[in-house]
C-alpha positions in Angstrom: -33.5 15.8 14.8 -31.6 16.3 11.4 -28.5 14.9 13.0 -30.4 11.9 14.2 -32.0 11.3 10.8 -28.6 11.4 9.2 -27.3 8.9 11.7 -30.3 6.6 10.8 -29.6 6.9 7.1 -25.9 6.1 7.5 -26.6 3.0 9.6 -29.2 1.8 7.0 -26.6 2.3 4.2 -24.1 0.3 6.2 -26.5 -2.5 6.5 -27.1 -2.6 2.7 -23.5 -2.5 1.7 -22.6 -6.1 2.7 -25.6 -7.3 0.8 -24.4 -5.6 -2.3 -20.9 -7.2 -1.9 -22.5 -10.6 -1.4 -24.6 -10.2 -4.6 -21.4 -9.5 -6.6 -19.5 -12.4 -5.0 -22.3 -14.8 -5.6 -22.6 -13.9 -9.3 -21.2 -16.4 -11.9 -17.7 -15.9 -13.2 -17.6 -14.7 -16.8 -16.2 -17.1 -19.3 -14.3 -15.7 -22.2 -13.2 -18.2 -24.9 -10.6 -20.4 -26.4 -8.7 -21.0 -29.6 -10.7 -22.9 -32.2 -8.4 -22.7 -35.3 -6.1 -24.4 -34.5 -8.3 -25.9 -31.9 -7.0 -25.9 -28.4 -6.6 -29.0 -26.3 -9.4 -28.1 -23.9 -11.8 -27.1 -26.7 -11.0 -30.3 -28.6 -11.6 -32.5 -25.6 -14.8 -30.7 -24.8 -16.0 -31.4 -28.3 -15.2 -35.1 -27.9 -17.5 -35.1 -24.8 -16.5 -34.3 -21.2 -18.0 -37.4 -19.7 -16.7 -39.9 -22.3 -14.0 -38.4 -24.6 -12.8 -40.6 -27.4 -9.0 -39.9 -27.6 -6.5 -41.4 -25.2 -5.1 -38.0 -24.3 -8.5 -36.5 -23.5 -9.4 -39.5 -21.4 -6.2 -39.1 -19.5 -6.9 -35.4 -19.0 -10.3 -36.2 -17.5 -8.8 -38.9 -15.3 -6.2 -36.3 -14.0 -8.4 -33.3 -13.6 -12.1 -34.3 -13.9 -14.8 -33.5 -16.5 -15.6 -30.1 -15.0 -12.4 -28.6 -16.5 -13.8 -29.5 -20.0 -17.2 -28.0 -19.2 -15.3 -24.9 -18.3 -13.3 -25.0 -21.5 -13.5 -21.3 -22.1 -11.9 -20.1 -18.8 -8.3 -21.1 -18.6 -7.2 -17.7 -17.2 -5.2 -15.7 -14.6 -7.3 -12.9 -13.2 -4.4 -10.5 -12.4 -1.8 -11.5 -15.0 -1.2 -7.9 -16.2 1.3 -9.2 -18.8 3.5 -11.1 -16.3 2.8 -14.4 -17.9 6.3 -15.9 -17.6 6.7 -14.9 -14.0 3.3 -16.3 -13.0 3.1 -19.5 -14.9 5.7 -22.2 -14.0 7.4 -24.4 -16.5 5.4 -27.6 -17.1 2.1 -25.8 -16.4 1.7 -23.6 -19.4 -1.4 -25.2 -20.8 -3.3 -25.0 -17.5 -1.9 -21.5 -16.8 -0.9 -22.9 -13.5 -4.6 -23.5 -12.6 -4.9 -26.9 -10.8 -8.4 -27.5 -12.2 -6.9 -27.7 -15.7 -3.9 -29.8 -14.7 -4.9 -32.5 -17.2 -4.1 -30.2 -20.0 -0.4 -30.2 -18.9 0.1 -34.0 -19.4 3.2 -34.5 -21.4 2.1 -36.8 -24.3 2.8 -37.2 -28.0 -0.7 -38.3 -28.8 -2.8 -35.2 -28.1 -5.3 -34.7 -31.0 -3.5 -32.5 -33.4 -4.7 -30.6 -36.4 -2.8 -30.2 -39.7 -0.8 -27.0 -40.1 1.3 -25.5 -42.9 3.8 -22.7 -42.9 2.9 -19.4 -44.4 -0.3 -17.3 -44.1 -3.0 -18.6 -41.9 -6.3 -17.2 -40.6 -6.7 -17.9 -36.9 -10.0 -18.1 -35.0 -10.7 -17.7 -31.3 -14.2 -18.3 -29.9 -15.1 -15.3 -27.7 -18.0 -16.3 -25.4 -17.5 -13.0 -23.6 -15.7 -10.5 -25.9 -13.2 -8.0 -24.5 -10.7 -5.6 -25.8 -7.2 -6.9 -25.8 -4.2 -8.3 -27.6 -3.7 -11.9 -28.9 -0.1 -13.3 -29.2 0.7 -16.6 -30.7 3.9 -18.5 -30.0 5.2 -21.7 -31.6 7.5 -24.3 -30.3 11.1 -24.4 -31.5 12.7 -27.0 -33.7 13.4 -30.1 -31.6 10.3 -29.7 -29.5 9.6 -33.0 -27.6 5.9 -33.3 -26.7 6.6 -36.3 -24.4 8.3 -33.8 -22.0 6.5 -31.1 -19.9 6.1 -27.9 -21.9 8.4 -25.1 -20.7 8.8 -21.5 -21.7 12.2 -22.3 -23.3 10.4 -24.7 -25.7 8.6 -21.7 -27.3 10.2 -19.1 -29.6 10.8 -16.0 -27.5 8.8 -13.7 -29.8 5.2 -14.2 -31.1 4.9 -15.1 -34.8 1.4 -13.5 -34.8 -0.1 -10.6 -32.9 -3.4 -8.9 -33.1 -5.0 -6.1 -31.1 -8.8 -5.8 -30.9 -9.4 -8.0 -34.0 -12.9 -8.2 -35.5 -15.4 -10.9 -34.8 -17.2 -13.2 -37.2 -20.0 -15.5 -36.0 -18.7 -15.3 -32.4 -15.1 -15.8 -33.3 -12.2 -13.4 -33.2 -10.5 -13.6 -36.6 -7.0 -12.5 -37.4 -4.1 -13.5 -39.7 -0.5 -14.4 -39.2 2.4 -16.0 -40.9 3.3 -19.5 -39.5 7.0 -20.3 -39.5 8.4 -23.3 -41.3 8.3 -26.5 -39.2 8.0 -30.2 -39.7 6.3 -32.9 -37.6 4.4 -32.3 -34.3 4.5 -28.9 -32.7 2.4 -26.7 -30.4 1.0 -23.2 -30.8 0.6 -21.3 -27.5 -1.8 -18.4 -27.3 -2.0 -15.5 -24.8 -5.0 -13.2 -24.8 -4.2 -10.2 -22.6 -7.1 -7.9 -21.9 -6.5 -4.2 -22.1 -9.6 -3.3 -20.0 -8.5 -5.6 -17.1 -5.3 -7.4 -16.0 -7.0 -10.7 -16.8 -5.4 -13.0 -19.4 -6.4 -16.2 -21.1 -4.2 -19.1 -22.4 -4.4 -22.0 -24.8 -2.3 -24.9 -26.1 -3.1 -26.1 -29.7 -1.3 -29.2 -31.0 -0.5 -29.1 -34.7 1.3 -31.3 -37.2 3.3 -30.1 -40.2 3.4 -32.8 -42.8 4.0 -36.3 -41.3 3.2 -36.9 -37.7 6.4 -38.4 -36.3 5.2 -38.0 -32.7 7.7 -35.3 -32.1 11.4 -35.7 -31.5 10.6 -37.5 -28.2 8.9 -40.4 -29.9 5.8 -42.0 -28.4 3.4 -41.0 -25.6 4.9 -40.5 -22.2 3.8 -42.8 -19.4 4.3 -42.3 -15.7 3.5 -39.3 -13.5 3.6 -36.6 -16.1 1.7 -38.2 -19.0 -0.3 -41.1 -17.7 -0.8 -44.0 -20.0 0.4 -42.7 -23.3 -0.3 -44.1 -26.8 2.5 -44.4 -29.3 1.4 -42.5 -32.4 1.7 -43.9 -35.8 4.3 -42.4 -38.1 2.1 -43.1 -41.1 0.2 -39.9 -42.2 -3.5 -40.0 -42.6 -4.6 -40.6 -46.2 -8.2 -39.5 -45.8 -10.1 -36.6 -44.2 -11.1 -37.0 -40.6 -14.7 -38.2 -40.1 -14.5 -37.1 -36.4 -12.3 -36.2 -33.5 -8.7 -37.6 -33.6 -8.3 -40.6 -31.4 -4.6 -40.4 -30.7 -4.3 -43.9 -32.0 -4.3 -45.1 -35.6 -4.5 -41.6 -37.2 -3.2 -39.1 -34.7 -2.9 -36.5 -37.4 -6.6 -36.5 -38.1 -7.9 -33.0 -37.3 -9.6 -32.6 -33.9 -12.9 -30.7 -33.9 -13.8 -27.4 -32.3 -17.0 -27.5 -30.3 -20.1 -26.5 -32.3 -22.6 -23.9 -31.2 -25.0 -26.7 -30.3 -22.4 -28.4 -28.2 -21.5 -25.2 -26.4 -25.2 -24.5 -25.7 -25.8 -28.1 -24.5 -22.9 -28.0 -22.0 -23.6 -24.5 -20.7 -25.9 -25.8 -17.9 -23.0 -27.9 -16.5 -20.4 -25.1 -16.7 -19.5 -23.2 -13.6 -18.7 -20.1 -15.7 -21.1 -17.8 -17.5 -21.3 -17.8 -21.3 -23.0 -14.5 -22.1 -20.6 -11.9 -20.8 -21.3 -10.1 -17.5 -24.8 -11.4 -16.8 -26.3 -10.1 -20.1 -25.9 -10.0 -23.8 -25.1 -6.4 -24.0 -21.9 -5.9 -26.2 -21.2 -2.6 -24.4 -20.7 -4.3 -21.0 -19.0 -7.3 -22.6 -16.5 -5.1 -24.3 -15.6 -2.5 -21.7 -16.6 -3.6 -18.2 -13.6 -4.8 -16.3 -13.9 -7.2 -13.4 -12.3 -6.3 -10.1 -8.9 -7.9 -10.1 -8.4 -10.3 -7.3 -5.8 -12.9 -6.4 -5.9 -15.7 -9.0 -6.6 -19.2 -7.7 -4.5 -20.4 -10.6 -1.4 -19.6 -8.7 -2.0 -22.4 -6.1 0.5 -25.2 -6.0 -0.5 -28.5 -7.6 -2.9 -30.4 -5.5 -4.1 -27.4 -3.5 -6.3 -25.6 -5.9 -9.3 -28.0 -6.3 -12.5 -26.0 -6.4 -10.9 -22.7 -7.1 -13.1 -20.3 -9.2 -11.7 -18.5 -12.2 -11.7 -15.2 -10.4 -9.6 -16.6 -7.5 -12.1 -17.6 -4.8 -13.1 -21.1 -3.8 -16.4 -22.7 -4.7 -17.5 -21.9 -1.2 -16.8 -18.2 -1.6 -20.4 -17.1 -2.5 -21.9 -19.0 0.4 -19.4 -17.5 2.9 -20.0 -14.1 1.5 -23.7 -14.4 1.8 -23.6 -15.8 5.3 -21.2 -13.1 6.4 -23.4 -10.4 4.8 -26.4 -11.9 6.6 -24.8 -11.5 10.0 -23.7 -8.0 9.2 -27.2 -7.1 7.9 -28.8 -8.4 11.2 -26.5 -6.3 13.2 -27.1 -3.3 11.1 -30.9 -3.8 11.5 -30.6 -3.9 15.3 -28.6 -0.6 15.2 -31.1 0.9 12.8 -34.0 0.0 15.2 -32.2 1.5 18.2 -31.3 4.7 16.4 -34.9 5.1 15.1 -36.3 4.6 18.6 -33.9 7.3 19.9 -34.8 9.6 17.1 -38.6 9.3 17.7 -38.8 9.0 21.5 -38.4 12.2 23.5 -35.5 11.9 26.0 -35.3 13.2 29.5 -33.8 16.5 28.2 -36.6 17.0 25.7 -39.2 17.9 28.2 
């Protein structure tokens, strides 16, 4: 009898295991954040409004990749990066981290909304919707950077100009300092946030202008396959503070806006990623719980990654997992019933 009871227990456990796996797979992916000072492309476009952005560049980004990428503004990531950023992200796809859902961020244009920047000491801010331990590295484009051409790794300085490990948070933002190199005209700051409690990493592109916005060395916005319908930016600098998001038109140097807490809350319902850590507001789980690393959907070639979730599965993954678990659970229930009958009914050798 003890042997039979152990058999029944093992079968029951086998039936519950797939349900536990399905529950994990069906859970929302955790969003983590984006640069807000200087504001990233995806955050600036989200602040303009995913359904009807104001600037020509953000409109082109939505036309290329859809509004969902903006609702998911805080999840431009690679789940299993583990520091291999240059090997995993191809040239021309740095701003999307190779993730097809964010392909609109890679458009080569000289009219992306750009914030003013000066060389010297600067305090950087990075909105952390799901805080984690890790290191931030900021890279800047070299002299001669041409925004009308696809961004490549060789466009960036080889070493970060700012680096911070486990910086403190203020009002939901990571805050850290760095010294910005001397530049002139339009440039780009590229951030890499590599978690230390997981191989996952996050990426942003922030467009900035040092002094006069000359549209970069490449001149006006790029048309065609890479950039869509570009807008030639004015070389005349803005003479008054921005009253709203930059439009990429008359005053392309006007500072774009980071999303407000109200905007973030308002769009959370349309986001496919969770905004409060790993299913809760507990800072302990947000800061130390590592997600199981899986193959990143961001590595799919252009045009094949539509619907990929941030953790590497497709949008259908939860449904498939639940359906499969249901089949396994039914089978386990049948085995459980058979085993129980054998355990409680005397056999011919029991007489």
